[in-house]
RONUSE-547627 format. One record per residue: residue in three letters; x, y, z of N, C-alpha, C in turn. Coordinates in steps of 0.02 Angstrom, whole numbers, plus 50000, padded with zeros to 5 digits. Layout:
<ALA,<X,Y,Z>,<X,Y,Z>,<X,Y,Z>>
...
This chain:
<MET,<47704,43983,47177>,<47661,43924,47170>,<47692,43866,47208>>
<ALA,<47652,43832,47248>,<47675,43774,47286>,<47687,43715,47238>>
<LYS,<47739,43679,47252>,<47754,43620,47210>,<47710,43562,47232>>
<VAL,<47693,43520,47184>,<47650,43463,47199>,<47690,43406,47232>>
<TYR,<47755,43406,47222>,<47796,43354,47253>,<47830,43381,47316>>
<THR,<47837,43337,47365>,<47869,43357,47428>,<47933,43318,47442>>
<ARG,<47941,43262,47410>,<47998,43217,47418>,<47996,43179,47485>>
<THR,<47947,43193,47527>,<47945,43160,47592>,<47924,43087,47587>>
<GLY,<47895,43067,47531>,<47874,42997,47524>,<47920,42955,47481>>
<ASP,<47977,42983,47463>,<48023,42947,47418>,<48049,42882,47447>>
<ALA,<48050,42874,47512>,<48075,42813,47543>,<48019,42763,47558>>
<GLY,<47958,42777,47532>,<47903,42728,47540>,<47861,42739,47601>>
<THR,<47864,42798,47631>,<47821,42814,47688>,<47781,42877,47673>>
<THR,<47729,42886,47712>,<47687,42946,47707>,<47659,42961,47776>>
<SER,<47628,43019,47783>,<47599,43038,47847>,<47524,43030,47845>>
<LEU,<47498,43003,47900>,<47426,43002,47910>,<47404,43070,47935>>
<VAL,<47338,43083,47932>,<47312,43143,47963>,<47318,43133,48038>>
<GLY,<47362,43170,48068>,<47380,43161,48138>,<47455,43161,48145>>
<GLY,<47491,43148,48088>,<47562,43156,48087>,<47604,43093,48088>>
<THR,<47576,43036,48106>,<47616,42975,48109>,<47639,42954,48039>>
<ARG,<47703,42939,48032>,<47730,42914,47969>,<47718,42839,47966>>
<VAL,<47693,42816,47909>,<47678,42745,47899>,<47703,42723,47830>>
<SER,<47711,42659,47823>,<47729,42630,47758>,<47671,42641,47709>>
<LYS,<47689,42652,47647>,<47637,42660,47596>,<47601,42594,47581>>
<SER,<47623,42540,47612>,<47589,42476,47603>,<47543,42459,47662>>
<CYS,<47535,42504,47709>,<47494,42488,47768>,<47420,42484,47750>>
<LEU,<47383,42448,47792>,<47311,42437,47779>,<47273,42502,47770>>
<ARG,<47286,42550,47813>,<47249,42613,47810>,<47259,42647,47742>>
<LEU,<47321,42648,47718>,<47336,42679,47654>,<47305,42639,47597>>
<ASP,<47307,42574,47602>,<47276,42531,47551>,<47201,42545,47546>>
<ALA,<47169,42554,47603>,<47097,42567,47604>,<47081,42635,47574>>
<TYR,<47115,42688,47596>,<47096,42753,47569>,<47122,42762,47498>>
<GLY,<47175,42727,47480>,<47196,42727,47410>,<47145,42692,47365>>
<THR,<47114,42640,47390>,<47062,42605,47352>,<46999,42648,47347>>
<ALA,<46983,42686,47400>,<46927,42734,47396>,<46941,42787,47343>>
<ASP,<47004,42809,47338>,<47023,42857,47287>,<47017,42826,47217>>
<GLU,<47040,42763,47210>,<47033,42728,47146>,<46960,42721,47127>>
<LEU,<46917,42706,47175>,<46845,42701,47163>,<46818,42768,47138>>
<ASN,<46839,42822,47170>,<46817,42888,47149>,<46837,42901,47076>>
<SER,<46898,42881,47058>,<46921,42890,46989>,<46881,42847,46940>>
<ALA,<46864,42786,46960>,<46824,42743,46917>,<46755,42773,46906>>
<ILE,<46726,42803,46958>,<46662,42837,46950>,<46669,42898,46907>>
<GLY,<46724,42935,46915>,<46736,42993,46873>,<46740,42975,46799>>
<LEU,<46772,42918,46784>,<46775,42894,46715>,<46705,42877,46690>>
<MET,<46666,42845,46731>,<46597,42829,46711>,<46558,42893,46696>>
<LEU,<46566,42944,46737>,<46530,43007,46727>,<46554,43044,46665>>
<ALA,<46614,43030,46641>,<46640,43061,46581>,<46612,43029,46517>>
<MET,<46577,42974,46526>,<46550,42936,46469>,<46480,42959,46451>>
<ASP,<46462,42948,46388>,<46393,42958,46367>,<46351,42900,46393>>
<GLY,<46286,42911,46398>,<46241,42856,46415>,<46228,42847,46489>>
<VAL,<46249,42895,46530>,<46233,42891,46602>,<46172,42934,46614>>
<PRO,<46117,42905,46635>,<46056,42945,46647>,<46068,43001,46698>>
<GLU,<46032,43056,46690>,<46041,43114,46733>,<46030,43097,46807>>
<TRP,<45981,43053,46822>,<45967,43035,46891>,<46025,42995,46922>>
<VAL,<46061,42958,46881>,<46121,42922,46905>,<46178,42973,46915>>
<ARG,<46185,43020,46869>,<46237,43071,46875>,<46229,43111,46940>>
<ARG,<46168,43129,46956>,<46156,43170,47017>,<46179,43132,47079>>
<ILE,<46164,43068,47084>,<46184,43029,47142>,<46260,43021,47143>>
<LEU,<46290,43006,47085>,<46362,42995,47083>,<46402,43059,47096>>
<ASP,<46374,43116,47079>,<46406,43180,47097>,<46412,43186,47173>>
<VAL,<46359,43167,47208>,<46361,43169,47282>,<46409,43115,47307>>
<VAL,<46405,43056,47278>,<46447,43000,47299>,<46521,43018,47294>>
<GLN,<46541,43052,47240>,<46612,43070,47233>,<46635,43113,47292>>
<ASN,<46594,43160,47313>,<46611,43201,47371>,<46613,43160,47435>>
<ARG,<46566,43114,47442>,<46566,43071,47502>,<46626,43025,47504>>
<LEU,<46650,43004,47445>,<46710,42962,47444>,<46771,43001,47467>>
<PHE,<46773,43067,47455>,<46826,43107,47485>,<46820,43108,47560>>
<ASN,<46757,43114,47585>,<46746,43111,47658>,<46770,43044,47685>>
<LEU,<46753,42990,47649>,<46774,42923,47671>,<46850,42918,47672>>
<GLY,<46883,42941,47619>,<46955,42939,47617>,<46986,42978,47675>>
<SER,<46958,43036,47690>,<46982,43075,47747>,<46973,43037,47813>>
<GLU,<46916,43004,47819>,<46903,42965,47880>,<46953,42908,47886>>
<LEU,<46967,42874,47831>,<47013,42818,47833>,<47085,42840,47844>>
<ALA,<47102,42901,47824>,<47170,42927,47830>,<47184,42960,47897>>
<THR,<47133,42968,47937>,<47141,43006,48000>,<47148,42960,48059>>
<GLU,<47200,42971,48097>,<47211,42933,48159>,<47158,42951,48210>>
<PRO,<47137,42902,48251>,<47085,42916,48301>,<47101,42974,48348>>
<ASP,<47165,42984,48364>,<47183,43037,48411>,<47203,43103,48377>>
<SER,<47190,43109,48312>,<47204,43170,48276>,<47162,43228,48303>>
<LYS,<47191,43287,48305>,<47153,43347,48326>,<47102,43366,48273>>
<TRP,<47118,43353,48210>,<47072,43367,48155>,<47024,43308,48148>>
<LYS,<46961,43322,48144>,<46911,43269,48136>,<46877,43276,48068>>
<PRO,<46879,43224,48028>,<46847,43227,47962>,<46771,43225,47967>>
<GLN,<46739,43248,47915>,<46665,43245,47912>,<46641,43173,47918>>
<GLY,<46674,43128,47881>,<46654,43058,47884>,<46589,43044,47847>>
<ILE,<46567,42983,47850>,<46505,42960,47819>,<46451,42960,47871>>
<ARG,<46392,42983,47852>,<46335,42987,47898>,<46281,42937,47876>>
<GLN,<46236,42922,47921>,<46180,42877,47905>,<46139,42904,47847>>
<GLU,<46132,42970,47843>,<46093,42999,47788>,<46125,42985,47720>>
<ASP,<46191,42974,47718>,<46224,42955,47655>,<46204,42884,47635>>
<VAL,<46200,42840,47684>,<46178,42771,47672>,<46105,42772,47649>>
<ASP,<46063,42812,47683>,<45992,42817,47666>,<45983,42842,47595>>
<MET,<46024,42891,47574>,<46020,42918,47506>,<46031,42862,47455>>
<LEU,<46082,42820,47467>,<46096,42766,47420>,<46040,42714,47419>>
<GLU,<46012,42699,47477>,<45957,42651,47480>,<45896,42677,47441>>
<ARG,<45880,42740,47449>,<45824,42769,47411>,<45838,42767,47336>>
<ALA,<45899,42783,47317>,<45917,42783,47246>,<45914,42712,47217>>
<ILE,<45937,42664,47255>,<45932,42594,47232>,<45860,42574,47222>>
<ASP,<45818,42590,47271>,<45747,42572,47267>,<45713,42605,47207>>
<GLU,<45730,42669,47194>,<45700,42705,47137>,<45720,42674,47071>>
<ILE,<45783,42657,47063>,<45806,42626,47001>,<45775,42557,46993>>
<GLN,<45777,42517,47046>,<45751,42448,47041>,<45677,42446,47024>>
<ALA,<45640,42496,47045>,<45568,42498,47030>,<45555,42501,46955>>
<ASP,<45604,42528,46917>,<45595,42536,46845>,<45633,42483,46804>>
<LEU,<45672,42441,46837>,<45710,42391,46800>,<45668,42327,46790>>
<PRO,<45682,42290,46736>,<45649,42225,46729>,<45671,42179,46786>>
<LYS,<45627,42133,46804>,<45644,42084,46856>,<45705,42045,46833>>
<GLN,<45747,42029,46881>,<45809,41994,46866>,<45803,41922,46889>>
<PHE,<45810,41875,46842>,<45804,41804,46858>,<45869,41767,46845>>
<GLN,<45918,41802,46818>,<45983,41772,46801>,<46038,41818,46824>>
<PHE,<46098,41791,46827>,<46156,41834,46841>,<46169,41878,46781>>
<VAL,<46182,41942,46794>,<46196,41990,46741>,<46272,41996,46734>>
<LEU,<46297,41988,46673>,<46369,41997,46661>,<46384,42070,46649>>
<PRO,<46443,42092,46670>,<46463,42161,46656>,<46468,42172,46580>>
<GLY,<46446,42228,46557>,<46451,42244,46486>,<46391,42281,46460>>
<GLY,<46383,42280,46395>,<46330,42318,46363>,<46359,42384,46339>>
<THR,<46337,42438,46368>,<46365,42503,46350>,<46430,42515,46388>>
<MET,<46469,42564,46365>,<46530,42582,46400>,<46514,42605,46471>>
<ALA,<46461,42644,46479>,<46443,42669,46546>,<46423,42611,46592>>
<ALA,<46385,42563,46566>,<46365,42505,46607>,<46426,42464,46626>>
<ALA,<46471,42454,46579>,<46532,42415,46594>,<46574,42452,46646>>
<GLN,<46579,42518,46641>,<46619,42556,46689>,<46586,42557,46757>>
<ALA,<46519,42556,46760>,<46484,42551,46824>,<46505,42487,46859>>
<ASN,<46513,42434,46821>,<46533,42370,46851>,<46607,42368,46871>>
<VAL,<46649,42404,46834>,<46719,42411,46856>,<46719,42447,46923>>
<ALA,<46681,42502,46928>,<46677,42539,46991>,<46649,42496,47047>>
<ARG,<46600,42454,47031>,<46569,42409,47080>,<46622,42362,47109>>
<THR,<46664,42335,47066>,<46714,42288,47091>,<46767,42324,47133>>
<VAL,<46783,42385,47116>,<46830,42424,47157>,<46798,42440,47225>>
<ALA,<46733,42454,47225>,<46698,42466,47289>,<46701,42403,47332>>
<ARG,<46693,42345,47303>,<46697,42283,47342>,<46767,42273,47370>>
<ARG,<46818,42291,47331>,<46887,42286,47356>,<46899,42335,47413>>
<CYS,<46872,42396,47406>,<46878,42445,47459>,<46845,42419,47523>>
<GLU,<46788,42388,47515>,<46752,42359,47573>,<46795,42305,47606>>
<ARG,<46827,42263,47565>,<46870,42210,47594>,<46928,42241,47632>>
<ARG,<46957,42294,47606>,<47012,42327,47642>,<46988,42357,47707>>
<MET,<46928,42386,47707>,<46901,42414,47768>,<46887,42360,47820>>
<VAL,<46860,42304,47798>,<46848,42247,47844>,<46915,42224,47873>>
<GLU,<46966,42221,47831>,<47032,42200,47855>,<47058,42249,47907>>
<MET,<47046,42313,47898>,<47067,42362,47948>,<47033,42348,48015>>
<VAL,<46967,42337,48013>,<46930,42323,48074>,<46955,42259,48107>>
<GLU,<46967,42208,48067>,<46993,42145,48094>,<47062,42152,48125>>
<ASN,<47098,42205,48106>,<47164,42219,48134>,<47162,42274,48187>>
<GLY,<47102,42288,48213>,<47096,42334,48269>,<47095,42407,48252>>
<ILE,<47087,42424,48188>,<47083,42494,48167>,<47009,42511,48160>>
<PRO,<46983,42554,48203>,<46910,42567,48203>,<46887,42605,48141>>
<ILE,<46829,42586,48117>,<46796,42621,48062>,<46723,42628,48083>>
<ALA,<46695,42687,48071>,<46626,42700,48088>,<46580,42651,48051>>
<PRO,<46529,42625,48086>,<46482,42579,48053>,<46449,42609,47991>>
<GLU,<46437,42674,47992>,<46405,42706,47933>,<46450,42703,47872>>
<ALA,<46516,42706,47883>,<46563,42702,47827>,<46560,42632,47796>>
<MET,<46556,42581,47839>,<46551,42512,47814>,<46486,42502,47775>>
<LYS,<46432,42528,47802>,<46367,42521,47767>,<46369,42558,47700>>
<PHE,<46398,42618,47700>,<46399,42659,47640>,<46435,42624,47583>>
<ILE,<46494,42596,47596>,<46532,42565,47542>,<46497,42502,47518>>
<ASN,<46463,42466,47563>,<46424,42407,47543>,<46365,42428,47498>>
<ARG,<46328,42479,47518>,<46272,42503,47478>,<46295,42532,47412>>
<LEU,<46354,42564,47412>,<46378,42593,47350>,<46390,42540,47297>>
<SER,<46417,42483,47316>,<46427,42430,47267>,<46360,42406,47240>>
<ASP,<46310,42402,47283>,<46243,42383,47260>,<46214,42436,47212>>
<TYR,<46225,42499,47230>,<46201,42553,47187>,<46234,42550,47119>>
<LEU,<46299,42539,47117>,<46334,42536,47053>,<46310,42478,47010>>
<PHE,<46291,42423,47042>,<46263,42367,47004>,<46198,42387,46969>>
<VAL,<46151,42416,47007>,<46087,42435,46977>,<46096,42493,46928>>
<ALA,<46144,42538,46942>,<46157,42593,46896>,<46183,42566,46829>>
<GLY,<46225,42514,46831>,<46248,42483,46770>,<46191,42452,46730>>
<ARG,<46147,42418,46765>,<46088,42391,46730>,<46047,42447,46700>>
<ASP,<46039,42500,46738>,<45999,42557,46715>,<46030,42591,46654>>
<CYS,<46096,42595,46652>,<46130,42625,46594>,<46114,42585,46530>>
<ASN,<46114,42519,46535>,<46098,42478,46477>,<46025,42488,46456>>
<ILE,<45979,42487,46503>,<45908,42496,46488>,<45896,42564,46457>>
<TYR,<45927,42616,46487>,<45920,42685,46464>,<45943,42691,46391>>
<ALA,<45995,42655,46373>,<46023,42658,46305>,<45987,42610,46257>>
<GLY,<45938,42572,46283>,<45903,42525,46240>,<45943,42462,46225>>
<ARG,<45993,42448,46265>,<46035,42388,46255>,<46009,42331,46298>>
<SER,<46011,42273,46271>,<45992,42214,46309>,<46046,42199,46361>>
<GLU,<46024,42174,46418>,<46073,42152,46468>,<46104,42087,46445>>
<ILE,<46164,42074,46469>,<46200,42013,46451>,<46195,41967,46512>>
<PHE,<46167,41908,46501>,<46157,41862,46556>,<46207,41805,46552>>
<TRP,<46224,41781,46611>,<46270,41724,46617>,<46239,41662,46587>>
<ASN,<46278,41629,46546>,<46257,41566,46516>,<46306,41513,46542>>
<LYS,<46284,41473,46589>,<46328,41424,46620>,<46352,41371,46571>>
<ASP,<46317,41364,46515>,<46336,41312,46466>,<46379,41340,46409>>
<CYS,<46397,41402,46413>,<46434,41435,46358>,<46507,41417,46361>>
């Protein structure tokens, strides 16, 4: 049986897909580590009761796409191995799912606070991690590390999807949404 530890990262470096050793604090690692954290946050949400089946189906696909995204972020442009990456159809899937959920949600006239059911609260935790992942990806681009436009769109849409999914979890459970009260 292969051991899970290699000891090659004990000094604070790791290898990118392509072989280059980099610091574990580099932008690329921060971005794909945040994509991994996002995947874990979604996994926790899926382990909870109160997630509608239609949300589960989308998030099952999303978890696999987040592995594709992580592979894309971890792969050097000149690597011989090319990851699947994120495709426009992945972005389109999220847009359709957002539109379907929003069609059944009450109109929103106020800011919605995270909370309600555990599943809704966890959807918002995942949403904030998606936004952080997006910021890391933007930082990579600003530092000359190319990222496919579809990957940028996907992570942006995913945070929107997680917002409406959180609202949907509360409605599905019969819980009232919690609205921001600026005077509270």
